[in-house]
ZAKE-557349 format. One record per residue (C-alpha): residue in three letters; y, z negated, x negated. Coordinates in Angstrom, 3 decimals, padded with zeros to 6 digits. Each point is the difference from the previous one (the first is absolute). Layout:
# residues N
NODE residu        Y        Z        X
NODE    Ala        Y        Z        X
...
END
This chain:
# residues 239
NODE residu        Y        Z        X
NODE    Met  082.812 -013.406 -058.976
NODE    Lys -001.232  003.370 -001.172
NODE    Pro -003.715  000.553  000.635
NODE    Thr -002.193  000.027 -003.072
NODE    Lys -001.957  003.045 -001.035
NODE    Asn -003.290 -001.621  001.094
NODE    Val  001.339 -000.657  003.498
NODE    Lys  001.243  003.571  000.233
NODE    Gln -003.341  001.330 -001.205
NODE    Arg -001.979 -002.033  002.545
NODE    Ser  002.365  001.129  002.747
NODE    Gln -000.595  003.600 -001.048
NODE    Asp -003.769 -000.636 -000.041
NODE    Val  000.140 -001.316  003.575
NODE    Asp  001.943  003.074  001.080
NODE    Asp -002.552  002.270 -001.667
NODE    Val -002.937 -001.784  001.646
NODE    Thr  001.707  000.092  003.398
NODE    Lys  000.056  003.795 -000.243
NODE    Thr -003.749  000.195 -000.629
NODE    Ile -001.359 -002.733  002.277
NODE    Thr  000.980 -000.967  003.549
NODE    Ile -000.790 -003.399  001.506
NODE    Ser  000.586 -001.212  003.530
NODE    Ala -001.138 -003.059  001.929
NODE    Ala -000.022 -001.082  003.637
NODE    Val -001.467 -002.736  002.161
NODE    Ser -002.454  001.822  002.241
NODE    Pro -000.610 -001.319  003.529
NODE    Gly -002.700 -002.648  000.126
NODE    Tyr -001.285 -002.304  002.705
NODE    Gly  001.093 -003.572  000.563
NODE    Tyr  000.555 -001.812 -003.268
NODE    His -001.799  002.687 -002.037
NODE    Gln  002.112  002.653 -001.714
NODE    Asn -000.380  002.669 -002.688
NODE    Leu  002.301  001.141 -002.768
NODE    Arg -000.478  003.748 -000.397
NODE    Leu  000.890  001.515 -003.367
NODE    Asn  000.400  003.746 -000.527
NODE    Leu -000.064  001.518 -003.467
NODE    Thr  000.426  003.596 -001.182
NODE    Ile -000.330  001.137 -003.629
NODE    Leu  001.987  003.177 -000.654
NODE    Glu -000.762  000.386 -003.725
NODE    Pro -002.897 -001.239 -002.170
NODE    Tyr  000.451 -003.272 -001.864
NODE    Pro -001.445 -001.029 -003.364
NODE    Pro -003.702 -000.915  000.264
NODE    Lys -000.808 -003.517  001.225
NODE    Ser  003.473 -000.594  001.452
NODE    Thr  000.005 -002.696  002.679
NODE    Leu  002.290 -000.692  002.915
NODE    Ala  000.162 -003.778  000.513
NODE    Leu  001.138 -001.423  003.343
NODE    Leu  000.854 -003.652  000.503
NODE    Leu  000.177 -001.268  003.596
NODE    Gln  001.736 -003.376  000.194
NODE    Phe -000.621 -001.927  003.219
NODE    Gly  002.241 -002.716  001.381
NODE    Arg -000.979 -003.097  001.967
NODE    Asp -000.244  001.810  003.342
NODE    Thr -002.453  002.697 -001.161
NODE    Phe -003.056  000.037 -002.253
NODE    Ala -002.819  002.179 -001.276
NODE    Asp -003.599 -000.974  000.727
NODE    Arg -001.862  000.154 -003.321
NODE    Tyr -003.364  000.179  001.784
NODE    Glu  001.083  002.936  002.154
NODE    Leu  001.341  001.842 -003.041
NODE    Gly -003.190 -000.768 -001.909
NODE    Arg -002.286  001.601  002.594
NODE    Thr  002.236  003.028  000.576
NODE    Thr -001.166  003.317 -001.448
NODE    Trp  002.943  001.500 -001.876
NODE    Pro  000.441  003.611 -001.136
NODE    Ala -001.326  000.741 -003.489
NODE    Pro  003.408 -000.076 -001.789
NODE    Val  000.902 -003.440  001.428
NODE    Thr -000.748 -003.501 -001.292
NODE    Ile  001.380 -003.038  001.841
NODE    Asp  000.077 -003.710 -000.825
NODE    Cys  001.413 -002.878  002.035
NODE    Tyr  001.614 -002.940 -001.798
NODE    Gly  000.572 -003.338  001.687
NODE    Asp -002.296 -001.689  002.513
NODE    Ala  002.113 -000.061  003.165
NODE    Asp -001.314 -002.325  002.724
NODE    Leu -000.782  002.374  002.858
NODE    Glu  000.347 -002.510  002.839
NODE    Val  003.250 -001.865 -000.639
NODE    Ser  003.228  000.943  001.761
NODE    Ala  003.013  001.518 -001.729
NODE    Asp  001.979 -003.252  000.138
NODE    Ser -002.827 -002.106 -001.443
NODE    Pro  000.749 -001.599 -003.396
NODE    Val -003.424  001.138 -001.248
NODE    Ala  000.629  003.684  000.804
NODE    Lys -000.364  001.749 -003.354
NODE    Glu  001.302  003.369 -001.128
NODE    Asn -002.232  002.592 -001.615
NODE    Asn  000.232  003.463 -001.530
NODE    Val -001.957  003.232 -000.048
NODE    Tyr -000.188  001.970 -003.241
NODE    Ala -001.116  003.612  000.553
NODE    Arg -000.570  002.675 -002.637
NODE    Val -000.250  003.728  000.621
NODE    Trp -001.390  002.209 -002.777
NODE    Leu  002.186  003.085  000.056
NODE    Asp -002.426  002.325 -001.786
NODE    Asp -002.388 -000.421  002.964
NODE    Ile  002.551  001.266  002.545
NODE    Gln  000.373  003.668  000.877
NODE    Leu  003.347  001.573 -000.784
NODE    Asn  002.339  000.906  002.869
NODE    Lys -002.261 -001.697  002.539
NODE    Glu  001.153 -003.144  001.771
NODE    Phe -002.169 -003.037 -000.719
NODE    His -000.145 -002.825  002.553
NODE    Met -001.088 -003.603 -000.287
NODE    Ser  000.322 -002.774  002.551
NODE    Ile  000.036 -003.684 -000.973
NODE    Pro -000.685 -002.456  002.854
NODE    Phe  001.885 -003.265  000.295
NODE    His  000.464 -002.729  002.570
NODE    Met  002.855 -001.964  001.499
NODE    Arg -000.170 -003.760  000.347
NODE    Tyr  000.279 -001.736  003.335
NODE    Leu  003.465 -001.265  000.847
NODE    Ser  000.850 -003.192  001.868
NODE    Pro  001.190  000.309  003.629
NODE    His  003.724  000.558  000.497
NODE    Pro  002.183 -001.494  002.771
NODE    Thr  001.382  003.362  001.185
NODE    Gln -001.202  002.969 -002.058
NODE    Arg -003.166  001.913  000.822
NODE    Tyr  000.050  001.978 -003.256
NODE    Met  000.804 -001.000 -003.571
NODE    Thr  000.080  002.044 -003.188
NODE    Ala -002.185  000.043 -003.095
NODE    Met  000.470  002.002 -003.171
NODE    Ala -002.504  002.519 -001.334
NODE    Pro -000.819 -000.360 -003.703
NODE    Glu  002.548  001.092 -002.566
NODE    Thr -001.458  002.872 -002.013
NODE    Ser  000.771  000.766 -003.649
NODE    Val -001.361  003.087 -001.770
NODE    Tyr -000.538  000.464 -003.749
NODE    Leu -001.245  002.896 -002.105
NODE    Leu -002.322 -001.019 -002.856
NODE    Pro -001.044  002.340 -002.837
NODE    Phe -003.633 -001.164  000.023
NODE    Arg -002.836 -000.759  002.422
NODE    Val  000.059 -003.589  001.260
NODE    Gln -003.306 -001.675  000.771
NODE    Lys -000.604 -003.217  001.936
NODE    Gln  001.916 -002.921 -001.493
NODE    Glu -001.143 -003.596 -000.051
NODE    Gln  002.702 -002.481  000.939
NODE    Thr  000.211 -003.742  000.207
NODE    Ser  003.382 -000.105  001.719
NODE    Ser  000.325  000.226  003.763
NODE    Arg  002.477  002.875 -000.185
NODE    His -000.068  003.135 -002.098
NODE    Asp  002.269 -000.495 -002.984
NODE    Leu  002.292  002.975 -000.562
NODE    Ser  000.226 -000.993 -003.657
NODE    Leu -003.545  001.359 -000.371
NODE    Leu  001.387  003.491  000.531
NODE    Pro  000.617  001.777 -003.308
NODE    Pro  003.577  000.465 -001.239
NODE    Asn -000.282  003.750  000.525
NODE    Ala -000.837 -000.409  003.701
NODE    Leu  002.480  002.147  001.887
NODE    Lys  001.197 -001.410  003.325
NODE    Leu  000.363  002.682  002.660
NODE    Thr  001.750  000.071  003.344
NODE    Ile -001.616  000.753  003.331
NODE    Gly  001.543  003.181  001.338
NODE    Glu  000.098 -001.031  003.649
NODE    Leu  000.988 -003.622  000.527
NODE    Tyr -002.048 -001.444  002.836
NODE    Asp  001.013 -002.574  002.573
NODE    Arg -001.746 -003.231 -001.009
NODE    Thr  000.911 -001.816  003.211
NODE    Ile -002.867 -000.601  002.449
NODE    Glu  000.359 -001.630  003.420
NODE    Ile -002.609 -002.634  000.845
NODE    Pro -000.598 -001.348  003.539
NODE    Val  000.257 -003.789  000.175
NODE    Gly -000.445 -002.554  002.738
NODE    Arg  002.877 -001.895  001.571
NODE    Thr  000.051 -003.779  000.007
NODE    Ser  000.971  000.016  003.697
NODE    Asp -003.355  001.632  000.820
NODE    Arg -001.997 -002.783 -001.640
NODE    Asp -000.429 -002.184  003.111
NODE    Leu -000.970  002.941  002.208
NODE    Ile -002.537  001.232 -002.556
NODE    Ala -001.467 -003.518 -000.320
NODE    Ile -000.407 -000.304  003.791
NODE    Leu -001.594  003.443  000.290
NODE    Thr -002.345 -000.843 -002.876
NODE    Tyr -001.215 -003.171  001.748
NODE    Val -000.434  001.906  003.276
NODE    Val -002.109  002.666 -001.707
NODE    Val -002.102 -002.657 -001.762
NODE    Phe -000.696 -001.920  003.225
NODE    Leu -000.803  003.209  001.885
NODE    Gly -002.384  001.005 -002.767
NODE    Val -001.748 -003.376  000.082
NODE    Gly -000.265  000.210  003.796
NODE    Ile -001.523  003.477 -000.150
NODE    Val -002.560 -001.142 -002.581
NODE    Phe -001.090 -003.004  002.110
NODE    Lys -000.183  002.165  003.113
NODE    Ala -002.194  002.518 -001.813
NODE    Leu -002.272 -002.772 -001.305
NODE    Phe -000.303 -001.517  003.490
NODE    Ala -000.823  003.404  001.503
NODE    Leu -002.585  000.630 -002.716
NODE    Arg -001.603 -003.386  000.589
NODE    Lys -000.063  000.604  003.753
NODE    Thr -001.625  003.407 -000.539
NODE    Asp -002.660 -001.518 -002.246
NODE    Arg -000.703 -002.664  002.646
NODE    Leu -000.425  002.624  002.730
NODE    Arg -002.350  001.998 -002.203
NODE    Ser -002.038 -003.137 -000.635
NODE    Ile -000.294 -000.715  003.758
NODE    Val -001.071  003.580  000.750
NODE    His -002.594 -000.161 -002.751
NODE    Glu -001.411 -003.299  001.343
NODE    Gln -000.302  001.469  003.501
NODE    Lys -001.890  003.025 -001.319
NODE    Val -002.395 -002.279 -001.855
NODE    Lys -000.694 -002.057  003.153
NODE    Arg -000.749  003.133  002.047
NODE    Thr -002.552  001.171 -002.507
END
């Protein structure tokens, strides 16, 4: 089927934008189950006033964004971020109540300096995975990122749904491509089921040792108090 004129025009628009704006993303090294998605943006030519770059981060069941962490983070002036979907922070990835959520970020292009790379880092977390019989590491997927160019400034949006609805984007929203595709695969250390008995035994040993140390300290403290009392009584008798 021959492409329509509208499809051709939008394809040409994407090509034109790609020449004037560069976008790259990468999962920057974190610690433990805490990671960061680093986005790099460079504007090569000025855009119409109030143009907005909208980024949608879609998380799966094995990763999530913490709405409270995002809410207390101080973002650069051109950036506004909202988190949609109340993901339970404590459940494991294989739990039936593990919910997906999204992050909707907007970058106001007229507040970014031309030809100067702009960085922003969005934190996210990986869910705990159940122990595996043989593997010590399993994989999780970083959020899928979609980028759109909007011809107006987008403010905070109120939503009743748990996930950001792409239908709210205007028809003239132009979907862009990230120049450097990043590896979304992240290795997560997991326990092995064969280690369960050993860990349980060591846990009981540590607990009993801790209880023993506490009782020994209490006995020594009581003995010290008794000796002090005897010494004090002897001093009183001498006087």
